[in-house]
Structures are given as structure tokens and as C-alpha cells.
N, C-alpha and C positions, 0 to 999 in steps of 0.2 A: 507500614507504608500502603498497605491495600486500601485502607480506609479513605485515602485521597481519590479512588476510584468512583467513591459516590458522587463525586462532580461530574462524572461522565455517565451516572446512572447506571452503574455497574456494581454487584455485589457478589463477589465470588464464595461459594462454599468452602469450608476449612479444608476440605481436601483438594480443591482445586488451588487454593492459596498455597498449600504445600508444594503441589506439582510446579507451580509457577516460581517459587523461591528456589526450588531444585533447577530448574531451568536457568535461573539468574546464575546461581553458583556454577552450573555447567558451562555456561557462556562465557563466564569471566575466565574459568581456567582453560578452557580451549583456545580462547582468546590470547591467551599469553605465549602459545606455541604457533597459533595461524590468525594473522592479523586481519580480523573482521572489521572491526572498528577501532579508532584511536584508544590508547590506554587512558587517557582523559575521559573520554565518554564513557568507557568501561565502568568508571567509577561512579557514574550517574545513569546507569542502563536502565533503571527503572524509570525515573524521572524523565529522562531525555528521548527514550526510545520504547519502552514497553507502554508507559501511559499515552506517550503520542500516538502509537498504533493502536491502542484501544480506544481513541477519540472516535473512530469510526461508528461507535455505538450511538454517538449523538445524532449521525446521519440515520442509521438503523431506525432508532425509535422515533425520531421526527418524521419519517417518511414512512413509517411502518412497515418496513420491508421483512419479509418472510426470511427467518434464517434458512430455510431449505433452498438456498439458490447457489448458482455458480458463480464464483468469483476469480478474477486473475489479478495477481500482484506483479507488475512488470518493474523490473530492476530491483528485486528484493533484496539484494545486497545479503547482509547476514541473518536475513530473515524477518524484517521488520517492512510492513506490518504482519506479513502472512503468519508466522509462528504465534505471536500473542492472540492474533484473530483465531488460530486453530483451536487454541486453548479455550476461548471464549465461547466460540460458536460451533459445537460440536456436529450441528446438521448441515452445517455449511461446507460445500466442496471448495476448497481453496488450493489454488494453482499458483506456485510460486516460481517465477522465471527470472533468470539471470544468465548471463553469458560465461561468468567467472566459475570455473570448475570447483575451486576450493570452497566457494560459498555454499554453492548447491549441495557439495558434499557434506557440509557441515548441517544442513538443513536435513539431509537424509539421516544422518545419526540422530538428531532430535526427534524426528518421526518415529524411528525405532524406539529410542530410548524411553519416550514418553507415549508410545503407542497412539499417536496422532493419525488415525486412519483416514481422516479428512483431508490431510495435507499432501499435496502432489508436488515435489520438487522437481523442476524442469531446467536443464543447462541447456540453453538455446538462446540466440538472439531474438528478441521480441518480434522483430519483422519476420522472422523464419517460421513463426507458428503456423501451423497448418490450416487450422479452423478458423475462419472468421465469423463475425455475427454470431458468436457462441456463448458469451457470457452475460450474466443478469448484471452483474457490477464489475468494473476494472477500477483498482486503485494503484497510485504510485506515490512514493514517498522518497523526497531527496535525489530525484533521479536526473532532471534536465529543465531547461526552461518549459514553461507552461506550452508555448505554442508548438515546441517539439513533442513533449510527451502527448499532446493531444493526437498527433498523426500515429504515433506508436499505439495509443490506446482505443481510440475509436473504431478502426476497423474491425476489432475483435469483440466489440459490444453489440449487443442485441438492440434493435430499433427499439426505443422506449426505454431503454436502460441508462444506467448512470455511470458516470466516469468521475471518481473523486481523487482530486489532486491535494496531497498534504502539501501546505506551503507556509511560509512566513507571513506574518500580518502586513508586510511591506510589499505584497504581490501585486499592487496596483498597476505598476509599469508593465509588468507581465502580461496582466489581463488585457492592458490597453494594446499591447503588440500582437495578442493572439485572436484579434478580431477578424482577420482574414482567415485564419486557420478554421475558426469555429464555423464561418460562412461556408467555406469550400468543404468541410467534413461533414456538413448538415448537423450541426448541434448548436446548443445554447447554454449560458451560464444561467441556472436557475436559482441559486441559492448560494451563500457564503455563510459558513457556521464558525463562529469564533470561539476560542478557548486559550487556557493558559496553562503551560506546564508547571508543575511543583517545584520550580526551582528558584533560588534565592533571588537569582537577577530577573529582570522582566524578561518575559519568554513567550510573548503573544504569538498564537497560529491561527491558522484558517484551514478549514476544509472548503475547497472550491467545488461545487456540485454542478456537473454539467450533464445535461440530458441530451441524448441521441435523438433526433427528431426524424431521420429517415436513413435509408441505406448509404452507406460510405462509397463514393466512387472506387470502382475496383481497382484502380492504380494505386491505391493506398492500403499499407503504407509502401512507401519508396525504400530503396536502399538506405542502409546505414548512412553512407557518406553522402547521399543527397539530401537525406534529413537533416544533418548537421550542416552542411555547406550551405544549402539553399532552403532554409525552412520557410512554411509557409507564412 
């Protein structure tokens, strides 16, 4: 299955392939006792979750991003994209944040089992993170509507840094509804990188690339309740 990663300009060493296969097996076994993703999704974990997570490499290569950066994954869930990215980019500091303790506990076990020293699991609400304007890249996958995740993500990004939202190819309406949020938060969409998951059914995806143009107003992010009830 790893030969499919060539479509993302990725080629793992045999040793790294072995580790990733072990992770897949470990995830499937763990998921049987602790529901991290649905059982149906677990059957296509490589195609639907690992491959999708590693699509970030299309952005990394296109924008010549140095791997020695600080990345924040907000709403990481069961560790996607943070865990596959930690396997791929050993020099990258990857901070995986989620408010659900059982999910972060799983990522902690993965960090120890596979010696992923560059992976930092954090159990916390995103808006409660203490350090703003800290990260070179922020990513989010399957978390919320685009205009909502912009408010969660952009305050933690350095000016000039990039926020990458993993979205369905049908995200045009979300982008249209996010124009005010982009303006208020001092950012703009600079690119959309399309790709397809290696599934039988048509499963096109897009990375929405957002660049932070200047400092985010200090009042953001607001409380979780306000972000959801009154999105920008």
C-alpha cells in the first residue's frame, strides 16, 4: 500500500514502512477497546486517514518548507494528521491538541511505543493554549466549519506562517462564508492543493492554504461557546 504514497512525493525507507505498518496494527487493536474512529473507517485506516494526513507533504514540497519547524495540530482526535506526520518528519516539532482525554492518552502511548520524540500530545481546549503567535504551521483535519477553525487556528500562528485546513473538494461554500473571518483575523487564502484518496469511490480532497498577514487582534480566540454560537 505504501507505493501509493509516491503520488504525494513520499517514499519511506523499509524501516519506516515497517514502523508505520506496526502503528496501523496497533491502532486497529486499540480502537477495538477505545472508540477513536468508527469500525468502518478502521478498515480503511491507511487510505482514509494516514494517506490523507500525509497529503500535507504536497504543501511542504510546493512551498519549500523547512522540516525543522514548529507545527500545531488542532483537534487531532485519534492522532490524524499529527501521528503520521511525526513518522514522516522526524525534525519537525509536532504539537497535537485535543480536549478529549482518551484520545490524547492514545497518542501518548504511540509516542512511547514508537519513540516519536518530536510528538507532543496536549489535552486542552485549543482556545486555552497559553502561547499565541508561536507556530510556523497550524493544521486542522475534520474539526469544524472553515470560518470556525480559522478563529481557533490563526491566533497561534506566527505572522507570515501558514494554516492548512484539510477539507472536502466541496468546500467552496465554507470558503465563501469565511470571508469576514479571514478579514477580521488578518489572513488570506493563497492556494488550494487538490488530491485524491486511494479509495474505490471518488474521494477528492483539498488543502486550503491560508497565510497570516499580520497580528491577530488580541481578543481572539474567544471562548468556545462564542466561537460556535456567533462565528465570525
